Every structure is written in structure tokens, then in C-alpha cells.
N, C-alpha and C positions, 0 to 999 in steps of 0.2 A: 668222453667227458673228463676223465682224469687228465688226459693230455692237454685239454684246454686250460684246466686249472693250473697245471704245472707250467704251461707257457705264460699264463698271466702272472704267476708268482715270479718267474724268471725275469719278465719284463719289468715288474715293479722293483725287484732287487737291483736290476741294472740301473734303473732311474735313480734310486736312492744312492747307490754307489757312485754314480756320476755326479750327483749333487754334492756328496762329501768330497769327491776329487776336486771339483770346482772350488768348493769352500777352502780346501787345503791350499790349492795353488794361488787363490786370490788373497788369502789372509795370512797363512802361516809362512809361506816361502818369502814374501817381502820382509816380514819381521825377522826371519832368520838372517836374511842378507843385511839388514840394518844392524843387527847385533854383531855380525861378523865384521862389518866395516867399523863399528864403534870399538870393538876389541883390537882391530888392527891399528886404529888411531891411537889408542891408549898404549899399545906396545911400542909405537914409534915416538911417543912423547919424550922430550928431552928438556933439560934445564935451559931456560931462555925462551921457551915457546910461550906465545901469548894464547890464553885459553878463555873460554866462556863456560861458566858453570850452569847447572840446571836452574839455579836461582837467579840467573841473569848478571852475576858478578863477572867482571873482566879483570884478569890478572896475568901475572907472568910466573911461570914455574921456576922456582929457585932450586928445589932439590926433590928427587923422587925417593921416598922411603919404602923401598920394596915395591910390591905389586898393589898394595892396598891404599897407600896414602901418598900425597905429595905436598910439599910446602910451597904455597903460592903467595906472592906479594901482590896485594890489591892496591896499595898506595905506598909512598915512601915510608919505610920502617913499619909497615903493617903487614906482617907475615902470618898466615893462617895455615893450619894443616887441613887438607881437604881430602876426602875419600875419592879415589880416582874414578870410581863408577859414577860419581856425580859431576864429572867433567863432561859437558855437552859436546864441545868441539874445540878445534884449534882455529885461531883467527889468522 
């Protein structure tokens, strides 16, 4: 009787563990890959690159101010400082 209860508990624990493993593989790992590719894109960013911001603005990087901000020209003589983590991608 005790052996049957222990086996049932072990099977339930394996099922719950398998569920969390599938959840991790299907949700967390793709997000980590996306973050890694975004970080690589930001590290490769250089002046002159055309970018798209999270707000949908398209501009050209004029200058990188360290790791946190970049000066981006959105129109002739319209230069704004943008946080680099708000840059969605390179065009």
C-alpha cells in the first residue's frame, strides 16, 4: 500500500516537472534568444545606421553616447537623444 502511494506521488511529480520543463522551453528560452539578439544588435550599432524605434520612428544614428543613449536624426536638423534599449531594430 505504501509502495503504491509512493509510486503515484512519483508519477505526479514527474508530470508536474515535465510540465514546467515544457513551459520553460516554450516560453523562456525564445525570450532569452530574442534578448541576446537585441543586445548583439545594439552592440553592433554605429553612426550612420538607419534604425526603427519602439515608437515607430525611423531615423539615422548620429552619435552613440556610451551604452545608454544615442543621438538620432529623425529629419533634417531634428536630432533627439534616444535610450538605446528603445531602439527596436536596424533597417
